[in-house]
C-alpha positions as CSV (number, residue, x, y, z in Angstrom):
1,M,-9.5,2.9,-17.9
2,I,-9.4,1.8,-14.3
3,Q,-7.6,3.7,-11.5
4,G,-5.4,0.8,-10.3
5,L,-5.1,-2.8,-9.2
6,I,-4.4,-5.0,-6.1
7,G,-1.1,-6.8,-5.8
8,K,1.6,-8.3,-3.5
9,K,5.1,-7.1,-2.6
10,I,7.6,-9.8,-3.5
11,G,10.9,-8.2,-2.6
12,M,13.7,-5.9,-3.8
13,T,16.5,-6.4,-6.3
14,Q,18.5,-4.2,-8.7
15,M,18.7,-3.7,-12.5
16,F,21.3,-2.2,-14.7
17,A,20.6,0.6,-17.2
18,S,22.1,0.8,-20.6
19,D,24.8,3.1,-19.3
20,G,25.7,0.7,-16.5
21,A,23.9,2.7,-13.7
22,V,22.3,0.5,-10.9
23,I,18.6,0.9,-10.5
24,P,17.0,-0.3,-7.2
25,V,13.6,-1.9,-8.0
26,T,10.8,-3.5,-6.0
27,I,9.1,-6.6,-7.5
28,L,5.3,-6.5,-7.3
29,R,3.0,-9.3,-8.4
30,V,-0.1,-7.3,-9.7
31,G,-3.3,-9.1,-10.5
32,P,-5.0,-10.8,-12.2
33,C,-8.0,-9.1,-10.7
34,V,-11.7,-9.6,-11.4
35,I,-14.5,-7.1,-11.2
36,V,-17.1,-8.2,-8.5
37,Q,-19.4,-5.2,-8.5
38,K,-20.1,-1.9,-10.1
39,K,-21.1,1.0,-7.9
40,I,-22.3,4.6,-8.5
41,R,-21.9,7.1,-5.8
42,E,-25.1,9.1,-5.3
43,N,-23.5,12.3,-4.2
44,N,-21.3,12.9,-7.3
45,N,-22.4,10.1,-9.7
46,R,-18.9,8.7,-9.9
47,L,-18.6,5.2,-11.1
48,K,-16.5,2.8,-9.1
49,V,-15.8,-0.9,-9.4
50,Q,-15.1,-3.5,-6.6
51,V,-12.1,-5.5,-7.6
52,G,-10.9,-8.8,-6.1
53,L,-7.3,-10.2,-6.3
54,V,-7.2,-13.8,-7.8
55,E,-4.6,-15.8,-5.9
56,E,-3.2,-19.3,-6.4
57,R,-4.4,-20.8,-3.2
58,K,-8.1,-21.5,-2.6
59,V,-10.0,-19.0,-0.3
60,K,-11.7,-20.7,2.6
61,G,-14.2,-19.6,5.2
62,V,-16.2,-17.3,2.8
63,S,-19.4,-16.0,4.5
64,K,-22.7,-16.7,2.9
65,P,-23.5,-13.1,1.9
66,M,-20.1,-12.9,0.1
67,Q,-20.7,-16.3,-1.5
68,G,-23.8,-14.8,-3.0
69,C,-21.9,-11.8,-4.3
70,F,-19.2,-13.9,-6.0
71,K,-21.8,-16.3,-7.4
72,K,-23.8,-13.4,-8.8
73,A,-20.7,-12.0,-10.5
74,N,-19.7,-15.6,-11.7
75,V,-16.2,-15.1,-10.3
76,P,-14.1,-17.2,-7.9
77,P,-14.0,-16.1,-4.2
78,T,-11.2,-13.7,-3.4
79,R,-9.5,-12.8,-0.2
80,I,-9.0,-9.1,-0.8
81,L,-11.6,-6.7,-2.2
82,R,-11.0,-3.0,-2.9
83,E,-12.7,-0.3,-4.8
84,F,-11.2,1.7,-7.7
85,S,-12.5,4.6,-9.8
86,V,-13.0,4.2,-13.6
87,D,-13.2,7.0,-16.1
88,S,-15.7,5.2,-18.4
89,D,-18.4,2.5,-18.3
90,S,-16.5,0.1,-20.5
91,L,-15.8,-2.6,-17.8
92,N,-18.4,-5.2,-16.8
93,V,-18.8,-7.5,-13.8
94,G,-16.7,-10.7,-14.3
95,D,-14.1,-9.0,-16.4
96,T,-10.4,-9.9,-15.7
97,I,-7.9,-7.1,-15.5
98,K,-4.2,-7.8,-15.7
99,V,-0.9,-5.9,-15.1
100,D,-0.8,-4.8,-18.7
101,I,-2.9,-1.7,-17.9
102,F,0.4,-0.2,-16.7
103,A,3.2,0.9,-19.1
104,E,7.0,1.3,-18.7
105,K,8.1,4.8,-17.6
106,E,4.7,5.5,-16.2
107,K,4.4,7.0,-12.7
108,V,2.4,5.1,-10.1
109,N,1.5,5.4,-6.4
110,V,1.9,2.3,-4.2
111,M,0.0,2.0,-0.9
112,G,0.9,-0.6,1.7
113,I,1.0,-1.2,5.5
114,T,4.4,-0.5,7.0
115,K,6.3,-3.0,9.1
116,G,5.1,-3.1,12.7
117,K,7.9,-2.6,15.2
118,G,5.8,-2.8,18.4
119,F,6.0,-0.4,21.4
120,Q,9.2,1.7,21.0
121,G,10.9,4.5,22.9
122,V,11.5,8.1,21.7
123,V,15.1,7.3,20.5
124,K,14.0,4.7,17.9
125,R,10.5,6.2,17.2
126,H,11.4,9.8,16.8
127,G,15.2,9.9,16.6
128,Y,15.8,11.7,19.9
129,S,19.4,11.8,21.0
130,G,18.7,10.9,24.6
131,G,21.0,11.7,27.5
132,R,24.5,10.9,28.6
133,G,25.5,7.3,28.5
134,S,27.8,7.6,31.6
135,H,27.2,5.9,34.9
136,G,24.9,7.8,37.2
137,S,23.3,10.1,34.6
138,M,19.9,8.4,35.1
139,F,18.9,9.8,31.7
140,H,20.2,7.6,28.9
141,R,17.3,6.9,26.5
142,R,14.5,8.6,28.4
143,V,12.1,11.2,27.0
144,G,13.3,14.1,29.1
145,S,11.2,17.2,29.8
146,I,7.7,17.0,28.2
147,G,6.3,20.4,29.2
148,S,6.1,23.4,31.5
149,N,5.0,23.2,35.2
150,T,2.7,26.2,35.8
151,D,2.1,27.6,32.3
152,P,0.5,25.9,30.3
153,G,0.5,23.1,32.9
154,R,-0.1,20.4,30.3
155,V,1.7,18.4,27.6
156,I,1.4,20.2,24.2
157,K,-0.3,18.1,21.5
158,G,2.1,16.5,19.1
159,K,4.9,16.0,21.6
160,G,7.0,12.9,20.7
161,M,6.4,10.2,23.2
162,P,7.0,6.4,23.4
163,G,4.3,4.4,21.7
164,R,3.3,2.0,18.9
165,M,5.6,2.3,15.9
166,G,4.9,1.1,12.4
167,G,1.9,-0.9,11.2
168,G,0.3,2.2,9.5
169,R,-0.9,2.9,6.1
170,R,1.7,4.7,3.9
171,T,1.8,5.6,0.2
172,A,5.0,5.8,-1.9
173,R,4.2,8.4,-4.6
174,H,5.5,9.0,-8.1
175,L,7.4,5.7,-8.5
176,E,8.5,5.0,-12.1
177,V,7.6,1.7,-13.7
178,V,10.8,0.1,-14.9
179,K,9.4,-3.1,-16.5
180,V,6.1,-4.9,-17.1
181,D,6.0,-8.7,-17.4
182,S,2.4,-9.6,-18.5
183,A,3.2,-13.3,-18.7
184,Q,4.0,-13.6,-15.0
185,N,1.9,-10.6,-13.8
186,I,5.1,-8.9,-12.5
187,L,5.6,-5.2,-12.2
188,L,9.0,-3.6,-11.4
189,V,9.0,-0.1,-9.9
190,R,11.9,2.1,-9.1
191,G,12.5,2.6,-5.4
192,A,11.1,1.2,-2.1
193,V,7.5,0.2,-1.3
194,P,6.0,0.2,2.2
195,G,5.5,-3.1,4.0
196,F,7.1,-6.5,4.3
197,N,7.5,-9.1,1.6
198,G,4.2,-10.8,0.9
199,N,2.2,-7.7,2.0
200,Y,-0.9,-6.7,0.0
201,I,-0.5,-3.4,-1.8
202,L,-2.6,-1.1,-4.0
203,I,-1.1,0.3,-7.2
204,T,-2.8,3.3,-8.7
205,K,-2.0,5.4,-11.8
206,D,-0.5,8.8,-11.0
207,S,-2.0,10.2,-14.2
208,F,-5.5,8.9,-13.6
209,K,-8.1,11.7,-13.7
210,R,-11.6,11.2,-12.3
211,S,-14.4,12.1,-14.5
């Protein structure tokens, strides 16, 4: 069994349970993926496979070294390559893996890149209340005091300051699989997933145990 697959976030919608309850779900297009390489880590002898996501549009501008890798594996060039652990040596180079490795009601972890919001102040970035909004306060949405003068005479590490917000790697854990559509390579998971629509994501099994 493989640890997970590569996919894309399509968007969010809702489903209705048998009792009429509304279930918010995220639509993910998962796979099909092909195995490009098999690797064994020397320090712990763990087996890993390099997986590529097969997409509808043709991949252009592939470097010559990567062309050799894809040609050796006899698979089409892929834009995204990631490594996943496997618990057995049952998979071979060139094999295709689809979304049916997941099952309904299974728990999965979804990793994605959050939406980038650019350079932001402390009110939006950290939720600070800011100062008074009246005329003449000269405070408004500023940071305020950031440290002591004489002791310790520096800004303490971890102090919330203005800066780049978003655009980081985040993982949504223990999401329940609501539906698996093998025909269209669609996976519906309960809850929100990091990133914008069309963002590449990694889906891993929460129950996977490394050998």
